[in-house]
TIVOTI-789597 format. One record per residue: residue in three letters; chain; x negated, y negated, z negated of N, C-alpha, C in turn. Coordinates in nm, 3 decimals. Each point is the difference from the previous one (the first is absolute). Example, Ala and Ser with C-alpha at 12.3 -4.5 7.8 and 13.67 -1.06 7.14 Angstrom:
residues 2
PT/ALA/A/-1.319/0.569/-0.780/0.089/-0.119/0.000/-0.090/-0.120/0.000
PT/SER/A/0.035/-0.105/0.072/-0.082/-0.119/-0.006/0.077/-0.109/-0.073
***
This chain:
residues 179
PT/UNK/A/-0.088/0.117/0.019/0.087/-0.071/-0.039/-0.095/-0.144/0.014
PT/UNK/A/-0.100/-0.030/-0.105/-0.064/-0.095/-0.010/-0.105/-0.052/0.138
PT/UNK/A/0.001/0.106/0.090/-0.078/-0.059/0.147/0.104/-0.098/0.095
PT/UNK/A/0.130/0.105/0.004/0.038/-0.073/0.075/0.074/-0.125/-0.046
PT/UNK/A/0.018/0.007/-0.108/0.042/-0.139/-0.071/-0.113/-0.122/0.015
PT/UNK/A/-0.095/0.031/0.054/-0.149/-0.121/-0.040/0.038/0.000/0.193
PT/UNK/A/0.000/0.021/0.085/0.004/0.011/0.142/0.121/-0.075/0.039
PT/UNK/A/0.105/0.047/-0.077/0.130/-0.048/0.047/0.043/-0.135/-0.108
PT/UNK/A/-0.079/-0.001/-0.074/0.006/-0.135/-0.105/-0.069/-0.106/0.110
PT/UNK/A/-0.131/0.026/0.038/-0.069/-0.124/0.064/0.064/-0.015/0.093
PT/UNK/A/0.068/0.070/0.133/0.043/-0.030/0.085/0.132/-0.058/-0.047
PT/UNK/A/0.070/0.041/-0.084/0.118/-0.046/-0.029/0.006/-0.153/-0.052
PT/UNK/A/-0.138/-0.003/-0.067/-0.016/-0.169/-0.041/-0.105/-0.069/0.104
PT/UNK/A/-0.021/0.054/0.107/-0.066/-0.135/0.111/0.156/-0.044/0.046
PT/UNK/A/0.040/0.120/0.034/0.149/-0.026/0.039/0.097/-0.131/-0.050
PT/UNK/A/-0.012/-0.007/-0.160/0.077/-0.045/-0.060/-0.099/-0.174/0.013
PT/UNK/A/-0.150/0.016/0.005/-0.061/-0.119/-0.007/0.015/-0.070/0.123
PT/UNK/A/0.015/0.050/0.099/0.017/-0.044/0.156/0.134/-0.067/0.025
PT/UNK/A/0.116/0.071/-0.080/0.108/-0.048/0.023/0.001/-0.106/-0.051
PT/UNK/A/-0.062/-0.045/-0.154/0.033/-0.115/-0.128/-0.068/-0.082/0.116
PT/UNK/A/-0.144/0.031/0.042/-0.036/-0.136/0.078/0.044/-0.074/0.109
PT/UNK/A/0.084/0.103/0.060/0.065/-0.031/0.120/0.104/-0.113/-0.068
PT/UNK/A/0.127/0.068/-0.104/0.106/-0.071/-0.079/-0.125/-0.112/-0.034
PT/UNK/A/-0.055/-0.012/-0.039/-0.111/-0.144/-0.043/0.001/-0.113/0.084
PT/UNK/A/-0.046/0.048/0.121/-0.065/-0.066/0.120/0.179/-0.085/0.040
PT/UNK/A/0.075/0.077/-0.002/0.106/-0.034/0.040/0.023/-0.112/-0.084
PT/UNK/A/0.009/0.013/-0.125/0.068/-0.104/-0.110/-0.093/-0.098/0.029
PT/UNK/A/-0.080/-0.012/0.002/-0.141/-0.095/0.000/0.027/-0.081/0.122
PT/UNK/A/0.083/0.024/0.122/0.028/-0.077/0.102/0.108/-0.078/-0.030
PT/UNK/A/0.106/0.092/-0.062/0.119/-0.056/-0.042/-0.035/-0.119/-0.152
PT/UNK/A/-0.076/0.019/-0.063/-0.015/-0.067/-0.106/-0.099/-0.140/-0.008
PT/UNK/A/-0.085/0.058/0.073/-0.142/-0.061/0.061/-0.094/-0.010/-0.117
PT/UNK/A/0.022/0.160/-0.095/-0.056/0.006/-0.158/-0.189/0.014/0.078
PT/UNK/A/-0.077/-0.042/-0.067/-0.129/0.068/0.066/-0.053/0.120/-0.064
PT/UNK/A/-0.109/0.059/0.064/-0.051/0.174/-0.033/-0.032/-0.063/-0.151
PT/UNK/A/0.039/0.107/-0.093/-0.100/0.008/-0.103/-0.110/0.088/0.004
PT/UNK/A/-0.092/-0.076/-0.098/-0.122/0.035/0.032/-0.047/0.101/-0.145
PT/UNK/A/0.127/0.019/-0.091/-0.010/0.037/-0.118/-0.038/0.165/-0.010
PT/UNK/A/0.002/0.104/0.144/-0.017/0.110/-0.008/-0.161/0.030/0.037
PT/UNK/A/-0.051/-0.126/0.075/-0.164/-0.013/-0.007/-0.052/0.002/-0.090
PT/UNK/A/0.071/-0.096/-0.105/-0.089/-0.042/-0.082/0.011/0.100/-0.145
PT/UNK/A/0.115/0.073/0.027/-0.022/0.122/-0.107/-0.110/0.096/0.052
PT/UNK/A/-0.023/0.053/0.126/-0.076/0.074/0.059/-0.130/-0.042/-0.038
PT/UNK/A/-0.021/-0.124/0.034/-0.152/-0.033/0.004/-0.043/-0.010/-0.135
PT/UNK/A/0.116/-0.016/-0.165/-0.077/-0.006/-0.081/0.019/0.147/-0.033
PT/UNK/A/0.031/0.105/0.035/0.015/0.130/-0.052/-0.121/0.062/0.055
PT/UNK/A/-0.041/-0.080/0.137/-0.134/0.088/0.060/-0.150/-0.110/-0.031
PT/UNK/A/0.031/-0.089/-0.039/-0.102/-0.101/-0.018/-0.034/-0.082/0.106
PT/UNK/A/0.091/0.008/0.085/-0.049/-0.080/0.155/-0.041/-0.123/-0.080
PT/UNK/A/-0.001/-0.105/0.056/-0.003/-0.161/0.034/0.159/-0.020/0.036
PT/UNK/A/0.012/-0.096/-0.078/0.136/-0.054/0.074/-0.031/-0.138/0.071
PT/UNK/A/0.138/-0.024/0.074/-0.071/-0.168/0.055/0.072/-0.088/-0.078
PT/UNK/A/0.027/-0.153/0.031/0.033/-0.138/-0.120/0.167/0.059/0.061
PT/UNK/A/0.016/0.009/0.151/0.122/-0.020/-0.014/0.070/0.119/0.078
PT/UNK/A/0.019/-0.004/0.158/0.031/0.148/0.031/-0.083/0.102/0.032
PT/UNK/A/0.060/0.118/-0.043/-0.147/0.130/0.001/0.067/0.070/0.150
PT/UNK/A/-0.124/0.076/0.008/-0.002/0.083/0.153/0.076/0.038/0.018
PT/UNK/A/0.069/0.019/0.085/0.180/0.102/0.029/-0.073/0.125/0.006
PT/UNK/A/-0.090/0.053/0.047/-0.025/0.112/-0.019/0.013/0.064/-0.154
PT/UNK/A/-0.038/-0.076/-0.113/-0.032/0.032/-0.165/0.158/0.024/0.031
PT/UNK/A/0.090/-0.118/-0.020/0.138/-0.007/-0.013/0.092/0.130/0.023
PT/UNK/A/-0.034/0.040/0.166/0.056/0.125/0.054/-0.048/0.101/-0.059
PT/UNK/A/-0.165/0.017/-0.047/-0.010/0.140/-0.016/0.063/0.003/-0.193
PT/UNK/A/0.011/-0.089/-0.064/0.064/0.032/-0.136/0.142/0.006/0.064
PT/UNK/A/0.079/-0.072/0.049/0.135/0.050/0.038/0.079/0.134/0.048
PT/UNK/A/-0.108/0.061/0.118/0.028/0.117/0.044/-0.065/0.084/-0.140
PT/UNK/A/-0.141/-0.016/-0.032/-0.062/0.125/-0.064/0.101/0.000/-0.171
PT/UNK/A/0.052/-0.093/0.016/0.084/0.023/-0.143/0.130/0.060/0.063
PT/UNK/A/0.067/-0.031/0.080/0.122/0.048/0.043/-0.051/0.144/-0.003
PT/UNK/A/-0.113/0.044/0.068/0.010/0.150/0.037/-0.009/0.063/-0.134
PT/UNK/A/-0.089/-0.019/-0.072/-0.042/0.039/-0.130/0.111/0.040/-0.060
PT/UNK/A/0.131/-0.106/-0.086/0.082/-0.030/-0.030/0.102/0.090/0.078
PT/UNK/A/-0.027/0.036/0.100/0.111/0.053/0.101/0.009/0.160/-0.041
PT/UNK/A/-0.178/0.004/-0.060/-0.005/0.179/-0.062/0.155/0.024/-0.109
PT/UNK/A/0.011/-0.132/-0.092/0.072/0.063/-0.128/0.136/0.008/0.055
PT/UNK/A/0.091/-0.093/0.106/0.055/0.059/0.072/0.038/0.079/0.080
PT/UNK/A/-0.092/0.105/0.045/0.015/0.147/0.088/-0.002/0.096/-0.137
PT/UNK/A/-0.073/-0.036/-0.114/-0.005/0.137/-0.140/0.167/-0.030/-0.031
PT/UNK/A/0.031/-0.120/0.038/0.203/0.016/-0.055/0.065/0.073/0.082
PT/UNK/A/-0.044/-0.053/0.160/0.089/0.126/0.067/-0.028/0.132/0.006
PT/UNK/A/-0.123/0.026/-0.032/-0.025/0.153/-0.011/0.042/0.038/-0.139
PT/UNK/A/0.040/-0.067/-0.094/0.022/0.062/-0.103/0.185/0.009/-0.006
PT/UNK/A/0.063/-0.059/0.114/0.087/0.013/0.006/0.080/-0.160/-0.010
PT/UNK/A/-0.086/-0.082/-0.029/0.100/-0.154/-0.072/-0.018/-0.080/0.135
PT/UNK/A/0.091/0.036/0.087/0.038/-0.086/0.151/0.122/-0.086/0.004
PT/UNK/A/0.033/-0.112/0.079/0.107/-0.018/0.042/-0.021/-0.133/0.009
PT/UNK/A/0.101/-0.141/-0.062/-0.014/-0.148/-0.032/-0.032/-0.007/-0.135
PT/UNK/A/0.068/0.076/-0.085/-0.035/0.030/-0.139/-0.150/-0.033/-0.047
PT/UNK/A/-0.038/0.157/0.055/-0.174/0.010/-0.004/-0.079/-0.124/0.074
PT/UNK/A/0.040/-0.056/0.123/-0.064/-0.107/0.025/0.032/-0.141/-0.076
PT/UNK/A/0.129/-0.024/-0.108/-0.008/-0.093/-0.049/-0.116/0.008/-0.121
PT/UNK/A/-0.020/0.132/-0.074/-0.079/0.020/-0.080/-0.162/-0.026/0.089
PT/UNK/A/-0.027/0.031/0.078/-0.114/-0.019/0.049/-0.011/-0.155/0.036
PT/UNK/A/0.078/-0.102/0.085/-0.041/-0.129/-0.005/-0.027/-0.057/-0.140
PT/UNK/A/0.067/0.043/-0.107/-0.086/-0.072/-0.133/-0.110/0.013/-0.027
PT/UNK/A/-0.049/0.128/0.019/-0.164/0.089/0.013/-0.064/-0.097/0.072
PT/UNK/A/0.017/0.002/0.131/-0.073/-0.077/0.097/-0.048/-0.171/-0.056
PT/UNK/A/0.128/-0.066/-0.050/0.021/-0.131/-0.035/-0.094/-0.010/-0.141
PT/UNK/A/-0.002/0.106/-0.095/-0.063/0.003/-0.105/-0.131/0.027/0.023
PT/UNK/A/-0.057/0.119/0.104/-0.164/-0.011/0.015/-0.038/-0.162/0.096
PT/UNK/A/0.076/-0.062/0.094/-0.015/-0.124/-0.023/-0.093/-0.072/-0.124
PT/UNK/A/0.121/-0.027/-0.049/-0.002/-0.089/-0.119/-0.124/0.032/-0.116
PT/UNK/A/0.011/0.162/0.005/-0.130/0.040/-0.066/-0.077/-0.005/0.031
PT/UNK/A/-0.110/-0.044/0.115/-0.087/-0.001/0.098/-0.047/-0.177/-0.036
PT/UNK/A/0.122/-0.083/0.049/-0.002/-0.123/0.005/-0.014/-0.065/-0.100
PT/UNK/A/0.053/0.060/-0.118/-0.042/-0.108/-0.150/-0.111/0.079/-0.065
PT/UNK/A/-0.034/0.143/0.021/-0.128/0.031/-0.051/-0.103/-0.073/0.051
PT/UNK/A/0.023/-0.007/0.193/-0.116/-0.058/-0.031/-0.037/-0.181/-0.005
PT/UNK/A/0.120/-0.041/-0.044/0.000/-0.145/0.015/0.063/-0.076/0.094
PT/UNK/A/0.024/0.030/0.119/0.032/-0.030/0.146/0.168/-0.047/-0.033
PT/UNK/A/0.067/0.100/-0.102/0.145/-0.083/0.049/0.058/0.022/-0.118
PT/UNK/A/0.129/-0.076/-0.022/0.052/-0.003/-0.191/0.122/0.021/0.021
PT/UNK/A/0.041/0.040/-0.154/0.123/0.082/0.025/0.101/-0.035/0.085
PT/UNK/A/0.144/0.085/0.067/0.030/-0.048/0.059/0.128/-0.102/-0.059
PT/UNK/A/0.049/0.001/-0.150/0.092/-0.076/-0.058/-0.089/-0.108/0.006
PT/UNK/A/-0.101/-0.059/0.019/-0.062/-0.126/0.061/0.033/-0.046/0.111
PT/UNK/A/0.027/0.100/0.114/0.023/-0.080/0.092/0.072/-0.066/0.054
PT/UNK/A/0.035/-0.058/0.112/0.101/-0.087/0.052/0.115/0.140/0.043
PT/UNK/A/0.119/-0.038/-0.027/0.093/0.108/0.022/0.000/0.030/0.118
PT/UNK/A/0.031/-0.101/0.164/-0.044/0.036/0.111/-0.121/0.063/0.042
PT/UNK/A/-0.114/-0.015/-0.054/-0.098/0.073/-0.005/-0.007/0.149/-0.038
PT/UNK/A/0.041/0.006/-0.116/0.075/0.157/-0.055/0.075/0.058/0.083
PT/UNK/A/0.073/-0.049/0.013/0.115/0.038/0.108/-0.082/0.058/0.117
PT/UNK/A/-0.043/-0.063/0.108/-0.040/0.051/0.107/-0.127/0.108/-0.058
PT/UNK/A/-0.067/0.009/-0.101/-0.078/0.105/0.004/0.081/0.168/-0.032
PT/UNK/A/0.106/-0.068/-0.120/0.091/0.108/0.011/0.041/0.069/0.103
PT/UNK/A/0.053/-0.072/0.136/0.045/0.042/0.094/-0.091/0.052/0.078
PT/UNK/A/-0.129/-0.008/0.041/-0.081/0.064/0.052/-0.020/0.137/-0.042
PT/UNK/A/-0.033/0.024/-0.173/-0.047/0.043/-0.009/0.161/0.134/0.004
PT/UNK/A/0.077/-0.041/-0.005/0.056/0.106/0.018/0.010/0.073/0.164
PT/UNK/A/-0.032/-0.136/0.047/-0.006/0.058/0.135/-0.083/0.127/-0.038
PT/UNK/A/-0.108/-0.016/-0.033/-0.098/0.110/-0.006/0.029/0.093/-0.048
PT/UNK/A/0.079/0.017/-0.122/0.043/0.077/-0.075/0.099/0.096/0.067
PT/UNK/A/0.106/-0.022/0.082/0.062/0.032/0.029/-0.027/0.083/0.157
PT/UNK/A/-0.061/-0.079/0.097/-0.102/0.055/0.096/-0.059/0.109/-0.021
PT/UNK/A/-0.129/-0.003/-0.107/-0.080/0.103/-0.027/0.130/0.105/-0.066
PT/UNK/A/0.104/-0.007/-0.030/0.042/0.137/-0.038/0.099/0.010/0.030
PT/UNK/A/0.029/-0.014/0.135/0.087/0.048/0.098/-0.120/0.112/0.086
PT/UNK/A/-0.099/-0.054/0.010/-0.145/0.088/0.072/-0.045/0.106/-0.066
PT/UNK/A/-0.004/-0.011/-0.144/-0.048/0.119/-0.125/0.161/0.041/0.016
PT/UNK/A/0.085/0.014/-0.026/0.146/0.035/-0.010/-0.004/0.114/0.110
PT/UNK/A/0.001/-0.032/0.157/-0.037/0.066/0.135/-0.097/0.092/0.002
PT/UNK/A/-0.112/-0.014/-0.060/-0.140/0.104/0.002/0.050/0.046/-0.126
PT/UNK/A/0.042/-0.010/-0.103/0.003/0.092/-0.096/0.155/0.083/0.034
PT/UNK/A/0.078/0.002/0.089/0.054/0.070/0.008/-0.017/0.117/0.098
PT/UNK/A/-0.065/-0.038/0.094/-0.057/0.116/0.096/-0.045/0.130/-0.104
PT/UNK/A/-0.044/-0.037/-0.134/-0.066/0.126/-0.070/0.107/0.042/-0.090
PT/UNK/A/0.115/-0.038/-0.010/0.109/0.047/-0.046/0.046/-0.122/-0.106
PT/UNK/A/0.118/0.116/-0.096/0.008/-0.109/-0.104/-0.124/0.040/-0.135
PT/UNK/A/0.018/-0.158/-0.047/-0.118/0.046/-0.124/0.104/0.048/-0.111
PT/UNK/A/-0.106/0.026/-0.106/0.037/0.014/-0.122/0.100/0.019/-0.105
PT/UNK/A/0.051/-0.191/0.013/0.109/-0.044/-0.047/0.080/0.014/0.112
PT/UNK/A/-0.019/-0.024/0.063/0.162/0.038/0.087/0.038/0.200/0.042
PT/UNK/A/-0.066/0.059/-0.070/0.052/0.145/0.030/0.013/0.008/-0.148
PT/UNK/A/-0.021/-0.105/-0.123/0.060/0.045/-0.127/0.140/-0.090/0.025
PT/UNK/A/0.019/-0.095/0.042/0.078/-0.097/-0.013/0.117/0.123/0.086
PT/UNK/A/-0.010/0.063/0.105/0.078/0.098/0.059/0.058/0.083/-0.086
PT/UNK/A/-0.056/0.050/-0.064/0.047/0.119/-0.131/0.145/-0.045/-0.062
PT/UNK/A/0.022/-0.126/-0.022/0.104/-0.083/-0.077/-0.043/-0.147/0.039
PT/UNK/A/0.107/-0.046/0.098/0.008/-0.152/0.020/-0.020/-0.080/-0.130
PT/UNK/A/-0.063/-0.088/-0.040/0.005/-0.095/-0.079/-0.127/0.088/-0.148
PT/UNK/A/0.012/-0.108/-0.116/-0.102/0.066/-0.095/0.110/0.023/-0.087
PT/UNK/A/-0.040/0.213/-0.013/0.086/0.030/-0.153/-0.136/0.098/-0.078
PT/UNK/A/0.074/-0.033/-0.159/-0.074/0.045/-0.070/-0.013/0.166/0.002
PT/UNK/A/0.074/0.110/0.062/-0.003/0.091/0.037/-0.049/0.047/0.125
PT/UNK/A/-0.049/-0.089/0.071/-0.070/0.042/0.089/-0.179/-0.040/-0.028
PT/UNK/A/-0.055/0.139/0.022/-0.129/-0.012/-0.036/-0.088/-0.011/0.094
PT/UNK/A/-0.142/-0.020/0.002/-0.055/-0.054/0.099/-0.045/0.137/0.091
PT/UNK/A/-0.030/-0.078/0.120/-0.023/0.151/0.090/-0.169/0.079/-0.030
PT/UNK/A/0.028/0.105/0.005/-0.119/0.098/-0.018/-0.106/-0.070/0.067
PT/UNK/A/-0.092/0.046/-0.038/-0.186/-0.064/0.022/0.013/0.088/0.167
PT/UNK/A/0.026/0.105/0.022/0.017/0.033/0.122/0.074/-0.076/0.132
PT/UNK/A/0.132/-0.013/-0.091/0.071/-0.068/0.141/-0.025/-0.144/0.019
PT/UNK/A/-0.010/-0.092/-0.137/-0.105/-0.123/0.013/-0.119/-0.014/0.113
PT/UNK/A/-0.067/0.097/-0.016/-0.122/0.008/0.108/0.011/0.085/0.106
PT/UNK/A/0.117/0.017/0.045/0.046/0.077/0.130/-0.003/-0.093/0.103
PT/UNK/A/-0.121/0.018/0.106/0.009/-0.097/0.107/-0.053/-0.098/-0.013
PT/UNK/A/-0.087/-0.019/-0.091/-0.063/-0.115/-0.053/-0.147/0.011/-0.014
PT/UNK/A/-0.037/0.111/0.065/-0.178/0.033/-0.027/-0.040/-0.035/0.153
***
């Protein structure tokens, strides 16, 4: 399961980052919002590369944007392989994507906590990360579906809903078709 989750997650995360980037470019044309150089500054600080006084190199921005998108996509793929699929799983994952950004931006001193942001800027960021989260989810779910139901889905199929009298799957049933 883990090998599949890694390559499928990298693919799903890159797809999510690509669609998010396209959505950002459309939004920027409509709103005239300039490019953000926060991703490049975060990567520069994480790697020890020099920062420019104003605009950062585009390649550094794209490397962080797509690299983080790909890596975080692996988690969404693990979710899909486990059986956490669909819009609810993508919503949960979107929160993870927003959180990963904030952890890196705040830990490096490049960003400030989102509650201090102007509301419009926060709304735009949440919108774009939602596009990423749901796009990544659609791709991860489609790739995982080729491998069959995840253990959680097999467990749910025993009896719809959560019930005290429905025990966990046996270890062998949970691992079936996941190796």
